[in-house]
N, CA and C atoms as an extended XYZ file, in Angstrom:
534
Properties=species:S:1:pos:R:3:atomname:S:1:resname:S:1:resid:I:1 pbc="F F F"
N        42.351      197.382       88.639 N   MET     1
C        41.244      198.242       88.245 CA  MET     1
C        40.113      197.366       87.714 C   MET     1
N        38.895      197.651       88.145 N   SER     2
C        37.758      196.852       87.692 CA  SER     2
C        37.461      197.109       86.215 C   SER     2
N        36.798      196.155       85.603 N   LYS     3
C        36.415      196.261       84.197 CA  LYS     3
C        35.569      197.513       83.963 C   LYS     3
N        34.629      197.798       84.883 N   PHE     4
C        33.737      198.934       84.677 CA  PHE     4
C        34.449      200.265       84.889 C   PHE     4
N        35.386      200.312       85.815 N   LYS     5
C        36.158      201.547       85.990 CA  LYS     5
C        37.000      201.802       84.745 C   LYS     5
N        37.572      200.743       84.196 N   GLU     6
C        38.366      200.876       82.980 CA  GLU     6
C        37.502      201.399       81.828 C   GLU     6
N        36.310      200.864       81.683 N   ILE     7
C        35.389      201.330       80.638 CA  ILE     7
C        35.021      202.788       80.879 C   ILE     7
N        34.697      203.121       82.127 N   PHE     8
C        34.311      204.483       82.492 CA  PHE     8
C        35.421      205.478       82.121 C   PHE     8
N        36.638      205.185       82.530 N   LEU     9
C        37.761      206.088       82.259 CA  LEU     9
C        38.059      206.179       80.760 C   LEU     9
N        37.959      205.057       80.068 N   HIS    10
C        38.178      205.061       78.615 CA  HIS    10
C        37.134      205.935       77.920 C   HIS    10
N        35.867      205.777       78.308 N   LYS    11
C        34.794      206.578       77.687 CA  LYS    11
C        34.978      208.062       78.002 C   LYS    11
N        35.339      208.401       79.234 N   GLN    12
C        35.581      209.802       79.575 CA  GLN    12
C        36.673      210.388       78.683 C   GLN    12
N        37.768      209.648       78.543 N   ASP    13
C        38.884      210.111       77.724 CA  ASP    13
C        38.446      210.275       76.269 C   ASP    13
N        37.744      209.298       75.759 N   LEU    14
C        37.267      209.351       74.374 CA  LEU    14
C        36.366      210.556       74.155 C   LEU    14
N        35.432      210.788       75.054 N   LEU    15
C        34.473      211.877       74.884 CA  LEU    15
C        35.119      213.254       75.059 C   LEU    15
N        36.148      213.336       75.866 N   ARG    16
C        36.871      214.610       76.016 CA  ARG    16
C        37.650      214.948       74.745 C   ARG    16
N        38.186      213.931       74.098 N   ASN    17
C        39.068      214.148       72.953 CA  ASN    17
C        38.415      213.977       71.593 C   ASN    17
N        37.223      213.440       71.567 N   ARG    18
C        36.535      213.210       70.291 CA  ARG    18
C        35.096      213.698       70.374 C   ARG    18
N        34.881      215.010       70.243 N   PRO    19
C        33.520      215.543       70.339 CA  PRO    19
C        32.560      214.913       69.337 C   PRO    19
N        33.082      214.396       68.230 N   ASP    20
C        32.234      213.752       67.233 CA  ASP    20
C        31.615      212.448       67.753 C   ASP    20
N        32.112      211.925       68.864 N   LYS    21
C        31.590      210.685       69.439 CA  LYS    21
C        30.556      210.933       70.542 C   LYS    21
N        30.252      212.192       70.829 N   CYS    22
C        29.380      212.520       71.967 CA  CYS    22
C        27.907      212.228       71.712 C   CYS    22
N        27.442      212.417       70.499 N   ARG    23
C        26.016      212.234       70.207 CA  ARG    23
C        25.684      210.745       70.125 C   ARG    23
N        24.708      210.336       70.910 N   VAL    24
C        24.261      208.944       70.924 CA  VAL    24
C        22.786      208.937       70.534 C   VAL    24
N        22.447      208.209       69.504 N   GLU    25
C        21.052      208.063       69.108 CA  GLU    25
C        20.593      206.658       69.460 C   GLU    25
N        19.462      206.576       70.124 N   THR    26
C        18.868      205.300       70.498 CA  THR    26
C        17.533      205.205       69.782 C   THR    26
N        17.268      204.082       69.139 N   LYS    27
C        16.080      203.963       68.307 CA  LYS    27
C        15.240      202.768       68.739 C   LYS    27
N        13.956      202.933       68.675 N   ALA    28
C        13.021      201.836       68.903 CA  ALA    28
C        11.915      201.938       67.866 C   ALA    28
N        11.496      200.804       67.344 N   ASP    29
C        10.379      200.728       66.410 CA  ASP    29
C         9.340      199.806       67.017 C   ASP    29
N         8.086      200.113       66.786 N   SER    30
C         7.018      199.269       67.315 CA  SER    30
C         5.897      199.167       66.302 C   SER    30
N         5.200      198.046       66.333 N   HIS    31
C         4.064      197.828       65.441 CA  HIS    31
C         2.968      197.113       66.219 C   HIS    31
N         1.767      197.679       66.199 N   LEU    32
C         0.614      197.069       66.847 CA  LEU    32
C         0.178      195.875       65.997 C   LEU    32
N         0.214      194.666       66.592 N   LEU    33
C        -0.099      193.448       65.843 CA  LEU    33
C        -1.578      193.109       65.877 C   LEU    33
N        -2.152      193.096       67.083 N   GLU    34
C        -3.588      192.863       67.238 CA  GLU    34
C        -3.986      193.286       68.642 C   GLU    34
N        -5.255      193.566       68.826 N   ASP    35
C        -5.738      194.092       70.101 CA  ASP    35
C        -4.776      195.205       70.547 C   ASP    35
N        -4.156      195.070       71.720 N   PHE    36
C        -3.156      196.036       72.187 CA  PHE    36
C        -1.765      195.415       72.237 C   PHE    36
N        -1.582      194.317       71.526 N   HIS    37
C        -0.324      193.575       71.492 CA  HIS    37
C         0.600      194.210       70.456 C   HIS    37
N         1.730      194.721       70.927 N   SER    38
C         2.719      195.352       70.045 CA  SER    38
C         4.023      194.566       70.078 C   SER    38
N         4.732      194.634       68.984 N   LEU    39
C         6.078      194.089       68.919 CA  LEU    39
C         7.014      195.263       68.672 C   LEU    39
N         7.896      195.499       69.612 N   ALA    40
C         8.870      196.580       69.484 CA  ALA    40
C        10.242      195.977       69.240 C   ALA    40
N        11.078      196.751       68.585 N   ARG    41
C        12.448      196.306       68.322 CA  ARG    41
C        13.385      197.458       68.628 C   ARG    41
N        14.427      197.142       69.394 N   THR    42
C        15.478      198.106       69.662 CA  THR    42
C        16.803      197.359       69.622 C   THR    42
N        17.774      197.942       68.957 N   ARG    43
C        19.026      197.242       68.665 CA  ARG    43
C        18.713      195.878       68.070 C   ARG    43
N        19.147      194.793       68.702 N   ASP    44
C        18.907      193.446       68.176 CA  ASP    44
C        17.843      192.700       68.975 C   ASP    44
N        16.993      193.438       69.686 N   PHE    45
C        16.073      192.803       70.621 CA  PHE    45
C        14.619      193.094       70.276 C   PHE    45
N        13.818      192.042       70.326 N   ASP    46
C        12.364      192.181       70.183 CA  ASP    46
C        11.751      192.236       71.571 C   ASP    46
N        10.817      193.139       71.757 N   VAL    47
C        10.142      193.297       73.033 CA  VAL    47
C         8.636      193.242       72.775 C   VAL    47
N         7.962      192.362       73.483 N   VAL    48
C         6.504      192.238       73.364 CA  VAL    48
C         5.867      193.121       74.429 C   VAL    48
N         4.939      193.942       74.011 N   LEU    49
C         4.172      194.778       74.933 CA  LEU    49
C         2.704      194.478       74.727 C   LEU    49
N         1.933      194.597       75.780 N   ASP    50
C         0.510      194.287       75.675 CA  ASP    50
C        -0.219      194.956       76.833 C   ASP    50
N        -1.477      194.752       76.882 N   GLN    51
C        -2.325      195.210       77.981 CA  GLN    51
C        -2.925      193.975       78.639 C   GLN    51
N        -3.331      194.103       79.884 N   PRO    52
C        -3.937      192.950       80.560 CA  PRO    52
C        -5.301      192.592       79.970 C   PRO    52
N        -5.764      191.425       80.360 N   GLU    53
C        -7.045      190.931       79.864 CA  GLU    53
C        -8.205      191.860       80.221 C   GLU    53
N        -8.126      192.556       81.370 N   ASN    54
C        -9.235      193.446       81.738 CA  ASN    54
C        -9.319      194.667       80.821 C   ASN    54
N        -8.352      194.821       79.917 N   MET    55
C        -8.401      195.859       78.882 CA  MET    55
C        -8.782      195.256       77.527 C   MET    55
N        -9.162      193.983       77.535 N   GLY    56
C        -9.580      193.335       76.298 CA  GLY    56
C        -8.433      192.792       75.467 C   GLY    56
N        -7.270      192.675       76.050 N   SER    57
C        -6.135      192.171       75.302 CA  SER    57
C        -5.685      190.828       75.882 C   SER    57
N        -4.491      190.382       75.515 N   SER    58
C        -4.062      189.016       75.818 CA  SER    58
C        -3.026      188.900       76.930 C   SER    58
N        -2.553      190.011       77.497 N   ASN    59
C        -1.578      189.971       78.583 CA  ASN    59
C        -0.313      189.204       78.175 C   ASN    59
N         0.184      189.470       76.953 N   LEU    60
C         1.357      188.767       76.440 CA  LEU    60
C         2.678      189.431       76.836 C   LEU    60
N         2.601      190.609       77.446 N   GLY    61
C         3.810      191.317       77.841 CA  GLY    61
C         3.456      192.481       78.732 C   GLY    61
N         4.468      193.196       79.190 N   PRO    62
C         4.196      194.349       80.056 CA  PRO    62
C         3.523      195.479       79.284 C   PRO    62
N         2.831      196.335       80.033 N   ARG    63
C         2.285      197.565       79.452 CA  ARG    63
C         3.456      198.517       79.205 C   ARG    63
N         3.321      199.459       78.278 N   PRO    64
C         4.404      200.416       78.047 CA  PRO    64
C         4.826      201.158       79.321 C   PRO    64
N         3.881      201.519       80.168 N   SER    65
C         4.233      202.232       81.397 CA  SER    65
C         5.030      201.334       82.349 C   SER    65
N         4.752      200.040       82.340 N   GLU    66
C         5.532      199.109       83.158 CA  GLU    66
C         6.961      198.999       82.636 C   GLU    66
N         7.103      199.035       81.321 N   LEU    67
C         8.440      199.000       80.726 CA  LEU    67
C         9.223      200.259       81.080 C   LEU    67
N         8.539      201.387       81.149 N   LEU    68
C         9.183      202.628       81.568 CA  LEU    68
C         9.734      202.503       82.988 C   LEU    68
N         8.936      201.938       83.884 N   LEU    69
C         9.405      201.733       85.262 CA  LEU    69
C        10.565      200.739       85.306 C   LEU    69
N        10.472      199.676       84.528 N   ALA    70
C        11.561      198.696       84.471 CA  ALA    70
C        12.837      199.348       83.945 C   ALA    70
N        12.691      200.236       82.964 N   ALA    71
C        13.856      200.946       82.426 CA  ALA    71
C        14.493      201.824       83.494 C   ALA    71
N        13.678      202.505       84.286 N   LEU    72
C        14.209      203.335       85.363 CA  LEU    72
C        14.961      202.482       86.382 C   LEU    72
N        14.367      201.373       86.799 N   ALA    73
C        15.008      200.503       87.792 CA  ALA    73
C        16.330      199.950       87.268 C   ALA    73
N        16.319      199.419       86.062 N   ALA    74
C        17.533      198.823       85.499 CA  ALA    74
C        18.606      199.881       85.225 C   ALA    74
N        18.193      201.057       84.766 N   CYS    75
C        19.154      202.124       84.505 CA  CYS    75
C        19.816      202.570       85.805 C   CYS    75
N        19.033      202.628       86.869 N   HIS    76
C        19.590      202.977       88.174 CA  HIS    76
C        20.622      201.933       88.614 C   HIS    76
N        20.304      200.666       88.421 N   GLU    77
C        21.245      199.606       88.795 CA  GLU    77
C        22.556      199.723       88.023 C   GLU    77
N        22.445      199.942       86.707 N   VAL    78
C        23.640      200.071       85.868 CA  VAL    78
C        24.464      201.284       86.289 C   VAL    78
N        23.779      202.395       86.549 N   THR    79
C        24.491      203.619       86.918 CA  THR    79
C        25.164      203.461       88.277 C   THR    79
N        24.486      202.811       89.225 N   TYR    80
C        25.121      202.523       90.517 CA  TYR    80
C        26.360      201.657       90.335 C   TYR    80
N        26.241      200.598       89.535 N   ARG    81
C        27.381      199.693       89.323 CA  ARG    81
C        28.556      200.442       88.710 C   ARG    81
N        28.290      201.199       87.652 N   LEU    82
C        29.341      201.916       86.943 CA  LEU    82
C        30.011      202.957       87.838 C   LEU    82
N        29.203      203.769       88.516 N   TYR    83
C        29.770      204.833       89.337 CA  TYR    83
C        30.430      204.304       90.614 C   TYR    83
N        29.912      203.248       91.176 N   ALA    84
C        30.569      202.660       92.349 CA  ALA    84
C        31.982      202.227       91.973 C   ALA    84
N        32.115      201.558       90.843 N   ASP    85
C        33.445      201.125       90.413 CA  ASP    85
C        34.322      202.319       90.060 C   ASP    85
N        33.762      203.291       89.353 N   ALA    86
C        34.543      204.463       88.947 CA  ALA    86
C        35.020      205.262       90.156 C   ALA    86
N        34.219      205.276       91.225 N   MET    87
C        34.543      206.051       92.426 CA  MET    87
C        35.236      205.191       93.492 C   MET    87
N        35.551      203.955       93.145 N   ASP    88
C        36.184      203.011       94.082 CA  ASP    88
C        35.381      202.858       95.375 C   ASP    88
N        34.073      202.717       95.217 N   ILE    89
C        33.175      202.517       96.355 CA  ILE    89
C        32.660      201.083       96.297 C   ILE    89
N        32.786      200.364       97.391 N   ASP    90
C        32.350      198.976       97.465 CA  ASP    90
C        30.839      198.874       97.203 C   ASP    90
N        30.476      198.051       96.232 N   LEU    91
C        29.068      197.758       95.954 CA  LEU    91
C        29.010      196.295       95.532 C   LEU    91
N        28.516      195.450       96.432 N   GLN    92
C        28.493      194.022       96.173 CA  GLN    92
C        27.227      193.571       95.463 C   GLN    92
N        26.121      194.272       95.734 N   ASP    93
C        24.850      193.886       95.124 CA  ASP    93
C        23.919      195.089       95.112 C   ASP    93
N        23.052      195.131       94.115 N   ILE    94
C        22.049      196.194       94.034 CA  ILE    94
C        20.792      195.655       93.375 C   ILE    94
N        19.652      196.071       93.907 N   ALA    95
C        18.349      195.765       93.315 CA  ALA    95
C        17.465      196.988       93.528 C   ALA    95
N        16.695      197.334       92.518 N   VAL    96
C        15.844      198.520       92.579 CA  VAL    96
C        14.401      198.110       92.305 C   VAL    96
N        13.496      198.630       93.108 N   SER    97
C        12.060      198.405       92.927 CA  SER    97
C        11.385      199.767       92.840 C   SER    97
N        10.607      199.997       91.794 N   VAL    98
C         9.913      201.275       91.629 CA  VAL    98
C         8.435      201.051       91.360 C   VAL    98
N         7.641      201.999       91.794 N   THR    99
C         6.195      201.973       91.599 CA  THR    99
C         5.765      203.311       91.035 C   THR    99
N         4.926      203.281       90.026 N   GLY   100
C         4.369      204.503       89.465 CA  GLY   100
C         2.898      204.592       89.809 C   GLY   100
N         2.434      205.803       90.085 N   VAL   101
C         1.034      206.035       90.418 CA  VAL   101
C         0.434      206.930       89.342 C   VAL   101
N        -0.675      206.507       88.789 N   SER   102
C        -1.381      207.333       87.803 CA  SER   102
C        -2.868      207.295       88.125 C   SER   102
N        -3.584      208.175       87.505 N   ASP   103
C        -5.035      208.258       87.667 CA  ASP   103
C        -5.659      207.903       86.324 C   ASP   103
N        -6.359      206.785       86.252 N   ALA   104
C        -6.914      206.277       84.989 CA  ALA   104
C        -7.877      207.256       84.326 C   ALA   104
N        -8.392      208.217       85.077 N   ARG   105
C        -9.301      209.195       84.473 CA  ARG   105
C        -8.594      210.032       83.404 C   ARG   105
N        -7.292      210.200       83.536 N   GLY   106
C        -6.549      210.953       82.530 CA  GLY   106
C        -6.462      210.199       81.213 C   GLY   106
N        -6.134      208.920       81.256 N   PHE   107
C        -6.027      208.110       80.043 CA  PHE   107
C        -7.376      207.950       79.348 C   PHE   107
N        -8.430      207.780       80.139 N   PHE   108
C        -9.759      207.547       79.567 CA  PHE   108
C       -10.562      208.832       79.360 C   PHE   108
N        -9.919      209.989       79.461 N   ASN   109
C       -10.540      211.267       79.158 CA  ASN   109
C       -11.802      211.524       79.976 C   ASN   109
N       -11.744      211.181       81.255 N   VAL   110
C       -12.870      211.450       82.155 CA  VAL   110
C       -12.771      212.863       82.707 C   VAL   110
N       -11.532      213.339       82.875 N   ASP   111
C       -11.304      214.663       83.445 CA  ASP   111
C       -10.066      215.259       82.786 C   ASP   111
N       -10.260      216.335       82.003 N   ASP   112
C        -9.148      216.954       81.277 CA  ASP   112
C        -8.083      217.547       82.198 C   ASP   112
N        -8.417      217.771       83.443 N   ALA   113
C        -7.449      218.342       84.388 CA  ALA   113
C        -6.467      217.298       84.916 C   ALA   113
N        -6.709      216.033       84.613 N   ILE   114
C        -5.860      214.948       85.117 CA  ILE   114
C        -4.950      214.458       83.993 C   ILE   114
N        -3.650      214.412       84.282 N   ASP   115
C        -2.679      213.928       83.301 CA  ASP   115
C        -2.852      212.426       83.067 C   ASP   115
N        -2.483      211.991       81.862 N   ALA   116
C        -2.626      210.577       81.501 CA  ALA   116
C        -1.521      209.705       82.092 C   ALA   116
N        -0.369      210.283       82.362 N   GLY   117
C         0.766      209.498       82.827 CA  GLY   117
C         0.914      209.479       84.333 C   GLY   117
N         2.073      209.061       84.761 N   PHE   118
C         2.352      208.967       86.191 CA  PHE   118
C         2.330      210.343       86.849 C   PHE   118
N         1.748      210.395       88.038 N   SER   119
C         1.791      211.623       88.841 CA  SER   119
C         2.922      211.540       89.858 C   SER   119
N         3.352      210.328       90.137 N   GLU   120
C         4.497      210.144       91.027 CA  GLU   120
C         5.111      208.772       90.792 C   GLU   120
N         6.389      208.694       91.077 N   VAL   121
C         7.129      207.439       91.037 CA  VAL   121
C         7.937      207.382       92.323 C   VAL   121
N         7.867      206.261       92.996 N   PHE   122
C         8.644      206.098       94.215 CA  PHE   122
C         9.216      204.692       94.235 C   PHE   122
N        10.196      204.479       95.074 N   GLY   123
C        10.785      203.147       95.100 CA  GLY   123
C        11.837      203.003       96.164 C   GLY   123
N        12.575      201.926       96.006 N   GLU   124
C        13.584      201.570       96.992 CA  GLU   124
C        14.795      201.002       96.269 C   GLU   124
N        15.959      201.446       96.712 N   ILE   125
C        17.228      200.950       96.195 CA  ILE   125
C        17.859      200.133       97.302 C   ILE   125
N        18.045      198.858       97.065 N   ASN   126
C        18.632      197.958       98.065 CA  ASN   126
C        20.042      197.605       97.641 C   ASN   126
N        21.000      197.915       98.522 N   ILE   127
C        22.393      197.634       98.206 CA  ILE   127
C        23.029      196.792       99.311 C   ILE   127
N        24.081      196.096       98.922 N   VAL   128
C        24.961      195.432       99.873 CA  VAL   128
C        26.316      196.084       99.665 C   VAL   128
N        26.853      196.670      100.746 N   SER   129
C        28.098      197.404      100.639 CA  SER   129
C        28.766      197.524      102.000 C   SER   129
N        30.082      197.522      101.994 N   ASN   130
C        30.855      197.793      103.201 CA  ASN   130
C        31.335      199.243      103.239 C   ASN   130
N        30.891      200.064      102.288 N   ALA   131
C        31.320      201.460      102.221 CA  ALA   131
C        30.713      202.253      103.371 C   ALA   131
N        31.330      203.377      103.674 N   SER   132
C        30.818      204.245      104.734 CA  SER   132
C        29.541      204.947      104.266 C   SER   132
N        28.794      205.467      105.218 N   ASP   133
C        27.579      206.210      104.890 CA  ASP   133
C        27.897      207.403      103.990 C   ASP   133
N        29.026      208.044      104.225 N   GLU   134
C        29.426      209.201      103.416 CA  GLU   134
C        29.707      208.789      101.969 C   GLU   134
N        30.387      207.655      101.793 N   GLU   135
C        30.670      207.172      100.441 CA  GLU   135
C        29.371      206.799       99.718 C   GLU   135
N        28.472      206.142      100.428 N   ILE   136
C        27.188      205.754       99.824 CA  ILE   136
C        26.395      206.991       99.429 C   ILE   136
N        26.414      208.019      100.260 N   GLU   137
C        25.701      209.257       99.925 CA  GLU   137
C        26.336      209.936       98.712 C   GLU   137
N        27.659      209.926       98.642 N   ARG   138
C        28.347      210.485       97.474 CA  ARG   138
C        27.968      209.719       96.208 C   ARG   138
N        27.892      208.403       96.338 N   LEU   139
C        27.483      207.551       95.215 CA  LEU   139
C        26.042      207.841       94.825 C   LEU   139
N        25.161      207.927       95.804 N   ARG   140
C        23.738      208.207       95.522 CA  ARG   140
C        23.584      209.520       94.768 C   ARG   140
N        24.302      210.541       95.185 N   GLN   141
C        24.227      211.836       94.512 CA  GLN   141
C        24.747      211.761       93.081 C   GLN   141
N        25.828      211.024       92.872 N   ALA   142
C        26.369      210.865       91.515 CA  ALA   142
C        25.371      210.138       90.618 C   ALA   142
N        24.763      209.091       91.147 N   VAL   143
C        23.786      208.334       90.359 CA  VAL   143
C        22.576      209.206       90.040 C   VAL   143
N        22.067      209.928       91.019 N   ASN   144
C        20.904      210.789       90.773 CA  ASN   144
C        21.217      211.888       89.760 C   ASN   144
N        22.471      212.259       89.633 N   ARG   145
C        22.872      213.287       88.676 CA  ARG   145
C        23.103      212.705       87.277 C   ARG   145
N        23.495      211.419       87.188 N   HIS   146
C        23.952      210.876       85.912 CA  HIS   146
C        23.137      209.715       85.358 C   HIS   146
N        22.082      209.284       86.033 N   CYS   147
C        21.241      208.196       85.513 CA  CYS   147
C        20.398      208.734       84.350 C   CYS   147
N        20.607      208.245       83.124 N   PRO   148
C        19.907      208.798       81.963 CA  PRO   148
C        18.381      208.710       82.034 C   PRO   148
N        17.836      207.585       82.453 N   VAL   149
C        16.376      207.452       82.477 CA  VAL   149
C        15.785      208.345       83.563 C   VAL   149
N        16.423      208.420       84.709 N   LEU   150
C        15.961      209.335       85.753 CA  LEU   150
C        15.994      210.762       85.237 C   LEU   150
N        17.047      211.138       84.553 N   ASP   151
C        17.163      212.480       83.980 CA  ASP   151
C        16.024      212.739       82.987 C   ASP   151
N        15.748      211.760       82.118 N   ASP   152
C        14.656      211.919       81.148 CA  ASP   152
C        13.312      212.148       81.838 C   ASP   152
N        13.083      211.441       82.936 N   LEU   153
C        11.797      211.553       83.620 CA  LEU   153
C        11.664      212.845       84.429 C   LEU   153
N        12.764      213.400       84.852 N   ARG   154
C        12.726      214.576       85.726 CA  ARG   154
C        12.632      215.903       84.986 C   ARG   154
N        12.989      215.943       83.746 N   LYS   155
C        13.041      217.232       83.051 CA  LYS   155
C        12.054      217.267       81.893 C   LYS   155
N        11.659      218.455       81.524 N   PRO   156
C        10.864      218.552       80.294 CA  PRO   156
C        11.730      218.081       79.125 C   PRO   156
N        11.161      217.307       78.264 N   LEU   157
C        11.892      216.699       77.165 CA  LEU   157
C        11.176      217.020       75.861 C   LEU   157
N        11.899      217.523       74.890 N   LYS   158
C        11.305      217.809       73.587 CA  LYS   158
C        10.984      216.484       72.899 C   LYS   158
N         9.732      216.286       72.564 N   VAL   159
C         9.300      215.082       71.864 CA  VAL   159
C         8.448      215.519       70.675 C   VAL   159
N         8.836      215.102       69.492 N   GLU   160
C         8.068      215.396       68.284 CA  GLU   160
C         7.815      214.088       67.559 C   GLU   160
N         6.571      213.761       67.329 N   LEU   161
C         6.205      212.542       66.607 CA  LEU   161
C         5.367      212.951       65.399 C   LEU   161
N         5.941      212.807       64.223 N   ASP   162
C         5.230      213.150       62.990 CA  ASP   162
C         4.233      212.053       62.652 C   ASP   162
N         3.055      212.441       62.211 N   LEU   163
C         2.024      211.498       61.784 CA  LEU   163
C         2.097      211.371       60.271 C   LEU   163
N         2.236      210.128       59.797 N   LYS   164
C         2.294      209.878       58.361 CA  LYS   164
C         1.217      208.871       58.010 C   LYS   164
N         0.441      209.175       56.996 N   ARG   165
C        -0.640      208.299       56.564 CA  ARG   165
C        -0.175      207.433       55.404 C   ARG   165
N        -0.482      206.136       55.489 N   ARG   166
C        -0.203      205.199       54.402 CA  ARG   166
C        -1.467      205.055       53.560 C   ARG   166
N        -1.289      204.546       52.354 N   ASP   167
C        -2.434      204.391       51.457 CA  ASP   167
C        -3.305      203.205       51.810 C   ASP   167
N        -2.716      202.102       52.337 N   SER   168
C        -3.507      200.912       52.632 CA  SER   168
C        -2.852      200.107       53.739 C   SER   168
N        -3.600      199.155       54.273 N   VAL   169
C        -3.085      198.288       55.327 CA  VAL   169
C        -1.923      197.452       54.807 C   VAL   169
N        -1.903      197.118       53.526 N   SER   170
C        -0.813      196.302       52.976 CA  SER   170
C         0.527      197.008       53.104 C   SER   170
N         0.510      198.342       53.218 N   ASP   171
C         1.755      199.089       53.428 CA  ASP   171
C         2.333      198.842       54.814 C   ASP   171
N         1.547      198.247       55.716 N   SER   172
C         2.001      198.094       57.096 CA  SER   172
C         3.181      197.139       57.205 C   SER   172
N         3.399      196.297       56.230 N   ALA   173
C         4.523      195.378       56.293 CA  ALA   173
C         5.842      196.139       56.416 C   ALA   173
N         5.890      197.329       55.853 N   SER   174
C         7.119      198.113       55.937 CA  SER   174
C         7.340      198.673       57.331 C   SER   174
N         6.300      198.631       58.200 N   ARG   175
C         6.417      199.173       59.534 CA  ARG   175
C         6.818      198.121       60.567 C   ARG   175
N         6.704      196.848       60.221 N   VAL   176
C         7.027      195.794       61.177 CA  VAL   176
C         8.528      195.819       61.444 C   VAL   176
N         8.923      195.797       62.706 N   PRO   177
C        10.355      195.797       63.016 CA  PRO   177
C        11.059      194.599       62.397 C   PRO   177
N        12.266      194.831       61.878 N   ASP   178
C        13.063      193.730       61.284 CA  ASP   178
C        13.524      192.777       62.339 C   ASP   178
């Protein structure tokens, strides 16, 4: 049995028998350092985000929307790997490329009828496999049903961000990710 199938089956068993383990909270903190350069922290990782020079910034990292696309691609790869092993479907290699299309008029408030974010995302999943077409289709359907980032992007999601005002800029030290 592969390592990932073993993990998959163990997690299924755990979640069936321990409802208290079902809720997963994922946290990210970010702080704008200068221009559009932000430092985000999630788990034990620092992530630099920025805007390109044509936006007046330093191009020190990906834009937040690029990170969203990278998250979708990587999440798809992980979900394919996990489900291929769990379903005993041969998957030797996988790479995902995604592109998001947006209309800058939405972000820059040129036209209120245009959304600020992506209007479409498309891409390509490249695999190496000796599995049958039927097995690959079964795998594709499982991944499309269970990929968390794809699920987040496809459905309306409740998002609430409270605005809190600090007394001075010196208070910002408490906002910098550890």
